[in-house]
N, C-alpha and C positions, 0 to 999 in steps of 0.2 A: 430636300428629299421629297419624293412623291408621297402622297397620302397612302398609307398602308391599310389593307383590309385584314384585321386581326381575327383569327379563328381559334376558339377554345375546343379541345376534344370533347366529344359528346359524353364520354365517361365521367367528366368532371361535373356534369349537371350544373347546379347553382353553387357548387363548392368553391372554396378559395384555394390558394396555393397550387394553381394549375398553370401549365405552360400555355402560351399563346403563340401562334405561328402566322406569319404573313409571307406569302410566296409571290415573288415578282418574276419577270422574265430574266433578271440578272442575278437574283440572290434569294435566299430564304432567311427570314429574320425570326428570331426566337426571343421571347421575354417571359417574365413571370407576371401573372395577373395581380400579384400583390404589389408590384412596383411598376405600373405601366409607364411612368414617366422616366424611368431609368433607361440608359442606353440598352438597346437590344443587341444580342449576338447576331452577327452577319455571317452566314455560311454560303459557300458555293452550293450549287445543286448536287454535286458529287459528295461534298462533305455532309450534306443533309441525308443523302441516301446511305452513306456509311454510318452515320449516327443512328438512323432508324434501324438499319440492319443490326448494328451492335446491340441496341436495346432489345430487339426481338430475339436475339441469341442469348440474352442474359449476361452480356459482357460487363455490365455496370452494376449487377446485383452485389450487394454487400452483406 
C-alpha cells in the first residue's frame, strides 16, 4: 500500500481519541489516533461524502 498522509481534524488540538483521515485518488482511509497501527477503514469517495453528510445532519447522535 502507498504511504498515506494522515490528517487529524483541527478541533482535536493535541487531544487523544480523534479520527485521522487519509485521502487518495482511489479511496478515503479512516482510523483512530489511539490505534494507528490497527487496520484503517477504507471508504469510497461517495461513502466518505455520505458519512460526512450524515454526521453533519446528526444522524449518528445518540
